[in-house]
C-alpha positions as CSV (number, residue, x, y, z in Angstrom):
1,M,12.4,-8.1,-2.8
2,V,10.2,-5.1,-3.4
3,S,11.1,-2.9,-6.5
4,T,9.5,0.3,-7.5
5,R,8.9,2.4,-10.6
6,V,8.2,6.4,-10.6
7,L,4.9,7.2,-12.1
8,H,5.7,10.8,-12.6
9,D,8.2,13.5,-11.6
10,D,6.1,15.0,-9.0
11,F,4.5,11.9,-7.3
12,G,3.5,8.4,-7.3
13,V,5.2,5.1,-7.4
14,E,4.2,1.5,-8.3
15,V,5.5,-1.0,-6.0
16,E,6.4,-4.3,-7.5
17,N,7.0,-7.7,-6.3
18,L,4.7,-7.3,-3.3
19,D,1.7,-9.4,-2.3
20,L,-0.2,-7.0,0.0
21,C,-1.8,-10.3,1.4
22,D,2.0,-10.9,3.1
23,V,2.3,-7.4,4.6
24,T,2.8,-7.5,8.5
25,A,3.5,-4.9,11.2
26,A,7.3,-5.9,10.7
27,T,7.2,-5.2,6.8
28,F,4.8,-2.2,6.6
29,P,7.4,0.4,7.5
30,E,8.9,0.2,4.0
31,I,5.4,0.6,2.4
32,R,4.7,3.6,4.6
33,A,7.9,5.2,3.8
34,L,7.4,5.0,0.2
35,F,3.8,6.6,0.7
36,E,5.5,9.3,2.7
37,E,8.0,10.0,0.0
38,Y,5.7,9.6,-3.0
39,S,2.1,10.2,-1.7
40,L,0.5,7.7,-3.9
41,L,1.2,4.2,-4.2
42,L,-0.2,1.7,-7.1
43,F,-0.3,-2.0,-6.5
44,R,-1.2,-3.9,-9.6
45,G,-2.5,-7.5,-9.7
46,Q,-3.4,-7.9,-6.2
47,D,-6.1,-10.4,-5.0
48,L,-7.3,-9.1,-1.7
49,D,-10.6,-10.2,0.1
50,E,-12.1,-7.7,2.2
51,E,-10.7,-8.8,5.4
52,A,-7.2,-8.6,3.9
53,H,-8.1,-5.3,2.3
54,R,-9.1,-4.1,5.6
55,R,-6.0,-5.1,7.5
56,V,-3.6,-3.5,5.1
57,A,-5.6,-0.2,5.2
58,E,-5.8,-0.1,8.8
59,M,-2.1,-0.1,9.2
60,F,-2.3,3.4,7.6
61,G,-4.7,4.5,10.4
62,P,-8.4,4.1,11.4
63,L,-11.0,3.6,8.7
64,E,-13.8,6.2,8.2
65,D,-17.2,4.6,7.5
66,L,-18.5,6.9,4.7
67,R,-21.7,4.8,4.0
68,G,-25.1,6.5,4.4
């Protein structure tokens, strides 16, 4: 079960008890709703390889290539 802890009165929440490697299209709407409400999400202690990081990031929308 995902739990949260507010980081600041104006914005930000720490998301606890969630392994980002396990996020799917079915479970992402809860994360997206937290982002819409708090604007900043903190996920501590994650162990994501590049593929897993990209998969989660792409759920938020297209990635921008800012290299070079």
